[in-house]
C-alpha positions as CSV (number, residue, x, y, z in Angstrom):
1,M,144.7,45.7,-108.3
2,A,142.7,49.2,-109.1
3,G,140.1,48.0,-107.1
4,D,142.0,47.7,-104.2
5,K,143.1,51.6,-104.6
6,I,141.4,55.0,-104.6
7,Q,141.4,56.1,-108.2
8,I,142.3,60.1,-108.5
9,D,142.4,61.8,-111.4
10,V,143.7,65.0,-111.6
11,L,142.7,67.3,-114.6
12,T,145.1,70.2,-115.7
13,L,146.0,72.2,-118.6
14,D,149.5,71.2,-118.0
15,S,151.2,70.9,-114.6
16,I,154.6,72.3,-115.7
17,Q,153.4,75.3,-117.1
18,C,150.3,75.9,-115.4
19,A,151.4,77.0,-111.5
20,A,147.9,76.2,-110.2
21,C,148.1,73.0,-112.2
22,G,151.4,72.1,-110.4
23,Y,150.1,73.0,-106.9
24,M,147.2,70.5,-107.5
25,M,149.3,67.8,-108.5
26,E,151.7,68.4,-105.6
27,S,148.9,68.1,-103.0
28,I,148.5,64.5,-104.3
29,A,152.2,63.8,-104.9
30,A,152.9,65.0,-101.4
31,L,150.8,62.8,-99.4
32,P,152.9,60.4,-96.8
33,G,153.9,57.0,-98.1
34,D,151.3,54.9,-96.3
35,V,148.6,57.2,-98.4
36,Q,150.5,56.6,-101.6
37,K,150.1,52.8,-101.3
38,M,146.0,53.2,-101.2
39,I,145.7,55.6,-104.0
40,E,146.4,55.4,-108.0
41,Y,146.7,58.7,-109.5
42,S,147.2,60.2,-112.9
43,E,147.6,63.8,-114.7
44,W,145.3,64.4,-117.5
45,S,146.2,67.3,-119.4
46,I,144.2,68.7,-122.1
47,K,146.7,69.4,-124.4
48,Q,146.7,65.9,-125.2
49,K,144.0,63.9,-126.8
50,A,143.6,61.5,-124.2
51,G,143.2,64.7,-121.6
52,I,140.3,65.9,-123.6
53,G,138.7,62.7,-123.5
54,K,139.3,62.4,-119.7
55,F,137.8,65.8,-119.3
56,L,134.8,65.1,-121.3
57,E,134.3,61.6,-119.6
58,L,134.3,63.2,-116.1
59,K,132.1,65.9,-117.1
60,G,135.0,68.7,-116.1
61,K,133.7,72.2,-116.0
62,V,137.2,74.0,-114.9
63,L,140.9,73.5,-114.6
64,P,142.5,72.3,-113.0
65,T,140.1,69.6,-110.8
66,I,140.7,66.7,-108.6
67,C,138.7,64.0,-109.3
68,I,138.2,61.1,-106.7
69,E,136.7,57.6,-107.9
70,G,135.0,59.8,-110.8
71,D,133.4,62.5,-108.9
72,L,134.7,66.3,-109.4
73,V,135.8,67.0,-106.1
74,F,138.3,69.9,-106.1
75,E,137.5,72.4,-108.9
76,S,139.9,75.2,-109.0
77,I,140.4,74.5,-105.2
78,I,143.9,73.3,-104.2
79,P,142.9,71.2,-101.2
80,Q,144.3,71.0,-97.5
81,Y,146.0,67.4,-96.6
82,E,142.8,67.1,-94.0
83,E,140.5,67.8,-97.0
84,L,142.0,65.4,-99.1
85,I,142.2,62.7,-96.6
86,D,138.5,63.4,-95.4
87,E,137.1,63.3,-99.2
88,M,139.2,60.1,-99.7
89,A,137.7,58.1,-97.0
90,K,134.4,58.9,-98.3
91,R,134.9,57.6,-101.5
92,A,137.1,54.7,-100.3
93,P,136.1,51.1,-102.3
94,N,135.5,49.5,-99.1
95,P,135.0,50.0,-95.2
96,A,138.4,48.7,-93.9
97,M,140.0,51.4,-96.1
98,A,137.8,54.4,-95.2
99,E,138.9,53.5,-91.6
100,R,142.6,53.0,-92.3
101,I,142.3,56.5,-94.0
102,K,140.4,58.2,-91.3
103,A,143.1,56.8,-88.6
104,L,145.8,58.6,-90.4
105,P,147.3,61.3,-88.0
106,K,146.2,64.8,-88.9
107,R,149.0,67.3,-89.6
108,D,150.0,69.8,-87.2
109,L,150.5,72.9,-89.3
110,S,151.5,75.2,-86.5
111,S,154.8,73.2,-86.2
112,T,155.1,73.7,-90.3
113,R,154.7,77.3,-90.0
114,S,157.2,77.8,-86.9
115,R,159.6,75.6,-89.0
116,R,159.0,78.1,-92.2
117,T,159.2,81.3,-90.0
118,S,162.5,80.2,-88.5
119,K,163.7,79.4,-92.1
120,K,162.8,82.7,-93.2
121,R,164.7,84.4,-90.4
122,E,167.9,82.6,-91.2
123,L,167.6,84.0,-94.7
124,V,167.3,87.7,-93.4
């Protein structure tokens, strides 16, 4: 049921041809599986009639934009994991889901950076 999930709409030019749009879509697609079970997301390209309609319906101003539960939340800003989780929790359809989202572990970005640095060193 859609009422049990957080609706996320991503307004784009085209996530294949527009790098920023692709990164915006990836920020949603890369969320962990437990988060994916709580959301329903769609890309709305303004190259398509339906995308233009959604852009007008949501009163979009810029591309790309992430809308959560009909609110324009990230306009031309690719969110960090924590920012995205916080905004989803604020707009969760019920308090229980909001608490589940808030209880998600925060990502340890320092370990990610060190893994990237190690890989770069191996390539050199």
